[in-house]
N, CA, C and O of each residue as an XYZ file, in Angstrom:
352
protein
N     -24.788    -10.021    -24.026
C     -23.912    -11.168    -22.532
C     -24.879    -11.964    -21.990
O     -26.085    -11.760    -22.128
N     -24.354    -12.932    -21.331
C     -25.506    -14.358    -20.878
C     -24.558    -14.663    -19.681
O     -23.333    -14.749    -19.777
N     -25.258    -14.811    -18.583
C     -24.383    -15.963    -17.410
C     -25.289    -16.835    -17.151
O     -26.475    -16.696    -17.450
N     -24.673    -18.060    -16.420
C     -25.688    -19.056    -15.726
C     -25.819    -18.694    -14.083
O     -24.891    -18.401    -13.328
N     -26.698    -18.760    -13.886
C     -26.408    -18.625    -12.427
C     -27.514    -20.246    -11.662
O     -28.614    -20.679    -12.007
N     -26.533    -20.712    -10.556
C     -27.222    -21.776     -9.852
C     -28.405    -21.450     -9.066
O     -28.229    -20.237     -9.188
N     -29.313    -21.510     -8.462
C     -30.086    -21.480     -7.577
C     -29.801    -22.272     -6.522
O     -30.094    -23.461     -6.646
N     -29.254    -21.874     -5.414
C     -29.117    -22.551     -3.678
C     -29.695    -22.208     -2.757
O     -29.590    -22.829     -1.699
N     -30.740    -20.756     -2.921
C     -30.933    -20.857     -1.744
C     -31.992    -21.848     -1.405
O     -31.941    -22.739     -2.253
N     -33.011    -22.097     -0.456
C     -33.296    -22.993      0.142
C     -34.797    -23.218     -0.712
O     -35.090    -24.322     -1.172
N     -35.499    -22.277     -0.822
C     -36.918    -22.731     -1.365
C     -37.021    -22.161     -2.983
O     -38.096    -22.044     -3.570
N     -35.440    -21.770     -3.692
C     -35.811    -21.418     -4.786
C     -36.653    -20.006     -5.258
O     -36.898    -19.366     -4.235
N     -37.056    -19.470     -6.197
C     -37.604    -18.640     -6.663
C     -39.128    -18.472     -6.197
O     -40.055    -18.954     -6.848
N     -39.311    -17.727     -4.984
C     -40.595    -17.466     -4.774
C     -40.811    -16.045     -4.960
O     -40.160    -15.212     -5.591
N     -42.269    -15.919     -4.011
C     -42.703    -14.245     -4.311
C     -41.692    -13.436     -3.681
O     -41.731    -12.261     -4.045
N     -40.590    -13.788     -2.650
C     -39.650    -12.605     -2.198
C     -38.606    -12.534     -3.260
O     -38.473    -11.537     -3.970
N     -37.860    -13.613     -3.361
C     -36.583    -13.314     -4.519
C     -36.831    -12.869     -5.649
O     -36.045    -12.254     -6.369
N     -38.279    -13.236     -5.947
C     -38.895    -12.981     -7.176
C     -38.472    -11.554     -7.473
O     -37.732    -11.215     -8.397
N     -39.069    -10.715     -6.518
C     -39.115     -9.447     -6.415
C     -38.033     -8.608     -5.759
O     -37.933     -7.398     -5.554
N     -37.262     -9.644     -5.499
C     -35.662     -8.601     -5.262
C     -34.742     -8.489     -6.147
O     -33.740     -7.773     -6.167
N     -35.409     -9.742     -7.365
C     -34.236     -9.923     -8.493
C     -34.867     -8.578     -9.676
O     -34.076     -7.946    -10.376
N     -36.427     -8.325     -9.707
C     -36.942     -7.768    -10.339
C     -36.499     -6.203     -9.981
O     -36.027     -5.398    -10.784
N     -36.774     -5.977     -8.560
C     -36.091     -4.684     -7.896
C     -34.619     -4.346     -8.667
O     -34.386     -3.413     -9.436
N     -33.750     -5.361     -8.228
C     -32.093     -5.004     -8.961
C     -32.178     -5.275    -10.518
O     -31.191     -5.195    -11.250
N     -33.223     -5.544    -10.879
C     -32.948     -5.440    -12.570
C     -33.596     -4.747    -13.033
O     -33.696     -4.885    -14.252
N     -34.351     -3.696    -12.430
C     -35.101     -2.695    -13.025
C     -34.397     -1.298    -12.869
O     -34.787     -0.324    -13.513
N     -33.212     -1.232    -11.878
C     -32.029     -0.360    -11.622
C     -31.568      0.071    -12.770
O     -31.385      1.274    -12.953
N     -31.212     -1.218    -14.084
C     -30.805     -0.846    -14.942
C     -31.356     -0.534    -16.334
O     -32.508     -0.868    -16.611
N     -30.539      0.123    -17.259
C     -31.342      0.390    -18.358
C     -31.386     -1.121    -19.177
O     -32.461     -1.465    -19.670
N     -30.401     -1.848    -19.283
C     -30.751     -3.384    -20.075
C     -31.843     -3.983    -20.024
O     -32.749     -3.729    -19.230
N     -31.845     -4.850    -20.893
C     -33.105     -5.459    -20.889
C     -32.373     -6.576    -20.715
O     -31.284     -6.725    -21.269
N     -33.028     -7.648    -19.756
C     -32.582     -8.446    -18.899
C     -33.814     -9.818    -18.952
O     -35.009     -9.823    -18.657
N     -32.872    -10.936    -19.479
C     -34.174    -11.840    -19.604
C     -33.386    -13.304    -18.931
O     -32.238    -13.723    -18.784
N     -34.477    -13.651    -18.706
C     -33.810    -15.479    -18.204
C     -34.696    -16.355    -18.534
O     -35.884    -16.108    -18.743
N     -34.133    -17.485    -18.600
C     -34.417    -18.572    -19.488
C     -34.455    -19.918    -18.078
O     -33.901    -19.781    -16.987
N     -35.092    -20.885    -18.434
C     -34.705    -21.563    -17.550
C     -35.574    -23.044    -18.236
O     -36.778    -23.128    -17.995
N     -34.916    -24.127    -19.053
C     -35.980    -25.154    -19.508
C     -36.515    -24.695    -20.778
O     -37.591    -25.132    -21.188
N     -35.821    -23.825    -21.441
C     -36.740    -23.129    -23.101
C     -37.328    -22.429    -22.493
O     -37.446    -21.550    -23.346
N     -38.047    -21.903    -21.312
C     -38.921    -21.125    -21.156
C     -38.425    -19.492    -20.851
O     -37.897    -19.321    -19.752
N     -38.538    -18.485    -21.597
C     -37.992    -17.498    -21.368
C     -38.980    -16.146    -21.081
O     -39.897    -15.731    -21.790
N     -38.464    -15.593    -19.768
C     -39.286    -14.225    -19.476
C     -38.585    -12.860    -19.117
O     -37.358    -12.811    -19.043
N     -39.088    -12.151    -18.976
C     -38.385    -10.844    -19.032
C     -37.974    -11.183    -17.388
O     -38.569    -11.944    -16.626
N     -36.509    -10.189    -17.059
C     -36.132    -10.395    -15.712
C     -36.942     -9.295    -14.716
O     -36.837     -9.255    -13.490
N     -37.595     -8.605    -15.375
C     -38.297     -7.453    -14.592
C     -39.535     -7.489    -14.219
O     -40.210     -6.566    -13.763
N     -39.892     -8.803    -14.460
C     -41.649     -9.189    -14.110
C     -41.683    -10.017    -13.247
O     -41.170    -11.071    -13.625
N     -42.212    -10.049    -11.812
C     -42.017    -10.739    -10.703
C     -43.584    -12.248    -11.206
O     -43.726    -13.282    -10.552
N     -44.077    -12.034    -11.902
C     -44.869    -12.831    -12.089
C     -44.036    -14.024    -13.249
O     -44.051    -15.241    -13.061
N     -43.479    -13.468    -14.210
C     -42.548    -14.413    -15.227
C     -41.507    -15.303    -14.364
O     -41.297    -16.515    -14.392
N     -41.028    -14.443    -13.718
C     -39.961    -15.038    -13.143
C     -40.882    -16.217    -11.693
O     -40.229    -17.186    -11.305
N     -41.929    -16.040    -11.234
C     -42.528    -17.239    -10.415
C     -43.019    -18.182    -11.514
O     -43.351    -19.293    -11.100
N     -43.138    -17.967    -12.854
C     -43.856    -19.026    -13.825
C     -42.815    -19.942    -14.086
O     -42.995    -21.111    -14.426
N     -41.493    -19.275    -13.887
C     -40.213    -20.573    -14.313
C     -40.157    -21.754    -12.975
O     -39.333    -22.668    -13.027
N     -41.028    -21.634    -11.906
C     -40.441    -22.498    -11.092
C     -39.532    -23.134    -10.226
O     -39.468    -24.183     -9.586
N     -38.727    -21.947    -10.469
C     -37.065    -21.983    -10.284
C     -36.827    -22.683     -8.721
O     -36.590    -21.750     -7.953
N     -36.808    -23.879     -8.053
C     -36.622    -24.706     -7.402
C     -34.990    -24.611     -6.908
O     -34.061    -24.048     -7.487
N     -34.988    -25.224     -5.873
C     -32.875    -25.261     -5.371
C     -32.685    -25.967     -6.178
O     -33.368    -26.965     -6.404
N     -31.290    -25.455     -7.066
C     -30.541    -26.613     -7.780
C     -30.712    -26.528     -9.168
O     -30.234    -27.239    -10.053
N     -31.617    -25.355     -9.252
C     -32.136    -24.996    -11.111
C     -30.981    -24.034    -11.780
O     -30.310    -23.316    -11.038
N     -30.852    -24.036    -12.633
C     -30.017    -23.284    -13.299
C     -30.230    -22.239    -14.257
O     -30.454    -22.481    -15.443
N     -30.167    -21.096    -13.781
C     -30.403    -19.583    -14.900
C     -30.030    -19.725    -15.812
O     -29.091    -20.508    -15.952
N     -30.688    -18.897    -17.133
C     -29.820    -18.456    -18.498
C     -30.025    -16.937    -17.819
O     -31.219    -16.738    -17.594
N     -29.308    -16.004    -17.500
C     -29.667    -14.760    -17.542
C     -29.150    -14.007    -18.179
O     -28.081    -13.709    -17.647
N     -29.361    -13.318    -19.384
C     -28.785    -12.466    -20.255
C     -29.343    -10.863    -20.535
O     -30.493    -10.559    -20.851
N     -28.436    -10.132    -20.372
C     -28.454     -8.711    -20.598
C     -27.717     -7.930    -21.761
O     -26.563     -8.101    -22.155
N     -28.432     -7.251    -22.103
C     -28.722     -6.555    -23.325
C     -28.267     -4.859    -23.176
O     -29.414     -4.522    -22.885
N     -27.857     -4.152    -23.160
C     -27.546     -3.155    -23.442
C     -26.499     -2.136    -22.685
O     -25.641     -2.821    -22.126
N     -26.253     -0.560    -22.453
C     -25.011     -0.599    -22.076
C     -24.507     -1.031    -21.018
O     -23.339     -1.374    -20.834
N     -25.448     -1.027    -20.228
C     -24.752     -1.184    -18.612
C     -25.197     -2.793    -18.512
O     -25.534     -3.217    -17.406
N     -25.198     -3.629    -19.590
C     -25.692     -4.994    -19.315
C     -24.671     -5.966    -18.109
O     -25.025     -6.831    -17.307
N     -23.066     -5.283    -18.458
C     -22.583     -6.191    -17.649
C     -22.851     -5.588    -16.545
O     -23.472     -6.346    -15.800
N     -22.635     -4.381    -16.012
C     -22.830     -4.059    -14.376
C     -24.286     -4.610    -13.839
O     -24.256     -4.988    -12.668
N     -25.407     -4.703    -14.428
C     -27.007     -5.530    -14.513
C     -26.118     -6.909    -14.168
O     -25.978     -7.289    -13.005
N     -25.620     -7.507    -15.141
C     -25.248     -9.203    -14.514
C     -24.621     -9.279    -13.547
O     -25.042    -10.097    -12.729
N     -23.260     -8.438    -13.150
C     -22.557     -8.684    -11.940
C     -23.604     -8.384    -10.706
O     -23.108     -8.729     -9.634
N     -24.803     -7.882    -10.594
C     -25.233     -7.083     -9.872
C     -26.490     -8.482     -9.352
O     -26.679     -8.967     -8.237
N     -27.055     -8.746    -10.489
C     -27.798     -9.854     -9.921
C     -26.978    -11.079     -9.505
O     -27.384    -11.929     -8.713
N     -25.732    -11.092    -10.140
C     -25.367    -12.364    -10.084
C     -24.785    -12.160     -8.471
O     -24.697    -13.293     -7.998
N     -24.496    -11.465     -7.783
C     -24.397    -11.268     -6.439
C     -25.709    -11.887     -5.822
O     -25.758    -13.010     -5.319
N     -26.579    -11.164     -5.908
C     -28.050    -11.042     -5.492
C     -28.238    -12.712     -5.357
O     -28.841    -13.199     -4.401
N     -27.647    -13.528     -6.430
C     -28.292    -14.579     -6.528
C     -27.308    -15.782     -6.157
O     -27.674    -16.713     -5.439
N     -26.395    -15.712     -6.549
C     -25.303    -16.438     -6.418
C     -24.718    -16.368     -4.578
O     -24.650    -17.239     -3.710
N     -24.332    -14.669     -4.593
C     -23.367    -14.812     -3.745
C     -24.509    -14.798     -2.309
O     -24.584    -15.726     -1.505
N     -25.208    -13.706     -2.256
C     -25.973    -13.487     -1.086
C     -26.973    -14.247     -1.261
O     -27.317    -14.320     -0.082
N     -27.834    -14.977     -1.901
C     -28.738    -16.288     -2.345
C     -29.980    -15.304     -1.646
O     -30.730    -15.680     -0.745
N     -29.994    -13.970     -2.290
C     -31.341    -13.645     -2.132
C     -31.696    -13.345     -0.197
O     -32.761    -13.257      0.415
N     -30.600    -13.283      0.150
C     -30.310    -12.938      1.635
C     -31.519    -13.973      2.827
O     -32.009    -13.745      3.933
N     -31.586    -15.040      1.921
C     -32.134    -16.156      2.640
C     -31.631    -16.861      3.813
O     -32.067    -16.989      4.957
N     -30.569    -17.292      3.196
C     -29.421    -18.158      3.933
C     -28.703    -17.752      5.192
O     -27.841    -18.485      5.676
């Protein structure tokens, strides 16, 4: 299952948002991957997420695979799109 999330918080994905994303993704058994511009990283890796250099306006393709994949994507979408990593 895949969804696209647009990054709208002011500074994009830096250390704090990456840590929040990993913490949220790690709550689920589903495998989570994040793609930007053809580069794919684990959604459970802070360093991986930071290497994407996802600034404001970037679109991430987030894929989850496993029994709780829909719940994982719902939770991550809330964090990224609705709550904007609690930064704004």
